[in-house]
C-alpha positions as CSV (number, residue, x, y, z in Angstrom):
1,M,0.1,0.1,0.1
2,Q,1.1,3.6,-0.2
3,R,1.3,6.2,2.5
4,R,0.4,9.4,1.0
5,D,2.5,12.5,0.9
6,D,1.6,14.9,3.4
7,L,1.8,17.9,1.1
8,P,-1.1,20.7,0.5
9,H,-1.8,19.5,-3.2
10,V,-2.0,15.9,-2.4
11,T,-5.7,14.4,-1.6
12,D,-6.2,12.3,1.6
13,R,-2.6,13.5,3.0
14,G,-0.8,11.3,5.1
15,K,-3.5,8.5,4.6
16,I,-2.8,4.8,3.7
17,S,-3.9,4.2,0.2
18,L,-3.4,2.1,-2.9
19,F,-1.1,3.0,-5.9
20,G,-3.1,4.3,-8.9
21,G,-4.6,7.4,-10.1
22,R,-6.8,9.1,-12.6
23,R,-7.2,8.6,-16.2
24,E,-5.7,11.1,-18.7
25,G,-7.3,12.1,-22.0
26,A,-9.0,8.8,-23.7
27,E,-7.1,6.4,-21.5
28,T,-9.0,2.9,-20.6
29,F,-9.0,2.3,-17.0
30,L,-6.4,-0.5,-17.8
31,E,-4.0,1.8,-19.7
32,C,-4.4,4.2,-16.7
33,V,-3.6,1.5,-14.0
34,V,-0.5,0.3,-16.1
35,R,0.8,3.8,-16.5
36,E,0.3,5.1,-12.8
37,I,1.6,1.8,-11.4
38,H,4.7,2.4,-13.4
39,E,5.0,6.0,-12.6
40,E,4.6,5.3,-8.8
41,I,6.4,2.2,-8.1
42,G,9.1,2.3,-10.8
43,Y,8.3,-1.2,-12.0
44,Y,6.7,-1.9,-15.3
45,V,3.5,-4.5,-14.6
46,P,2.3,-5.3,-18.3
47,P,-1.5,-5.3,-18.9
48,E,-2.0,-8.9,-19.0
49,R,-0.9,-9.1,-15.4
50,F,-3.8,-6.9,-14.0
51,E,-6.8,-8.8,-13.1
52,L,-10.2,-6.6,-13.0
53,I,-11.8,-7.5,-9.8
54,G,-14.6,-4.9,-9.3
55,R,-16.0,-1.5,-10.3
56,Y,-16.8,1.6,-8.2
57,S,-19.3,4.3,-9.3
58,G,-20.2,7.0,-6.3
59,P,-19.5,10.2,-4.7
60,D,-16.0,11.7,-5.2
61,H,-15.1,12.8,-1.9
62,A,-12.3,15.2,-3.6
63,T,-14.6,17.3,-5.5
64,P,-17.8,18.8,-4.0
65,N,-20.8,17.1,-5.7
66,G,-18.5,15.2,-7.8
67,T,-19.0,11.7,-9.2
68,L,-16.2,8.9,-9.3
69,R,-16.2,6.0,-11.4
70,G,-13.3,3.6,-11.8
71,D,-12.2,-0.1,-12.0
72,V,-10.1,-1.8,-9.3
73,F,-7.4,-4.3,-10.8
74,L,-5.3,-6.7,-8.7
75,A,-1.7,-7.3,-9.7
76,R,0.0,-10.3,-8.2
77,D,3.9,-11.2,-7.3
78,V,5.2,-7.7,-7.7
79,P,8.7,-8.1,-6.4
80,I,9.0,-5.6,-3.5
81,D,12.7,-5.3,-3.8
82,Q,12.6,-3.9,-6.9
83,L,10.2,-1.2,-6.3
84,K,11.4,2.7,-6.3
85,V,8.4,4.4,-5.1
86,T,8.4,7.8,-6.3
87,E,5.0,9.1,-4.6
88,G,4.4,8.8,-0.8
89,R,6.2,5.7,0.7
90,L,5.7,2.0,0.7
91,E,3.4,0.5,3.5
92,I,3.4,-3.1,4.0
93,V,0.1,-4.1,5.5
94,A,-0.9,-7.7,6.0
95,I,-4.5,-8.7,5.3
96,D,-5.1,-9.6,9.1
97,D,-4.1,-5.8,9.9
98,L,-6.6,-3.8,7.3
99,E,-9.2,-3.8,10.3
100,R,-6.6,-2.2,12.6
101,I,-5.7,0.6,10.1
102,S,-9.1,1.2,8.7
103,G,-9.5,4.5,10.2
104,R,-6.2,5.6,8.4
105,L,-7.3,4.5,4.9
106,A,-8.0,7.1,2.3
107,R,-11.8,6.7,0.8
108,P,-10.7,5.0,-2.4
109,A,-8.8,2.3,-0.8
110,T,-11.5,1.6,1.6
111,F,-13.8,1.1,-1.3
112,A,-11.2,-1.0,-3.3
113,L,-10.4,-3.1,-0.4
114,E,-14.1,-3.7,0.2
115,I,-14.3,-5.0,-3.4
116,F,-11.0,-7.3,-3.0
117,L,-12.2,-8.7,0.2
118,K,-15.7,-9.6,-1.1
119,R,-14.5,-11.1,-4.3
120,E,-14.8,-14.9,-5.1
121,P,-11.3,-16.6,-4.4
122,T,-9.5,-17.8,-7.4
123,T,-8.6,-21.5,-7.7
């Protein structure tokens, strides 16, 4: 996970979130996640390694009366020792610790983790 920077222009300053971001131009959600992950962790994960696990549509807490829509992707087996985090800092969180940190999560991370935890397990 990502500990967000504590800077005035950063949304959810100091909160724990997931790597990712907003689409640029006519990007698909998959193109966006591939670009954002590469930018933020310095490691290229090809599109075929991302698994779509859910979608979110609802209020955008960062924009008054705004609506947010997005896809939630999962990539497995990303080597921690090869990451060069460029935004915020890496925060290793075990699944068993998610409840303990729930009050420190950024809202988008809360939505994405709810999707992740409710999904059908892969076999």
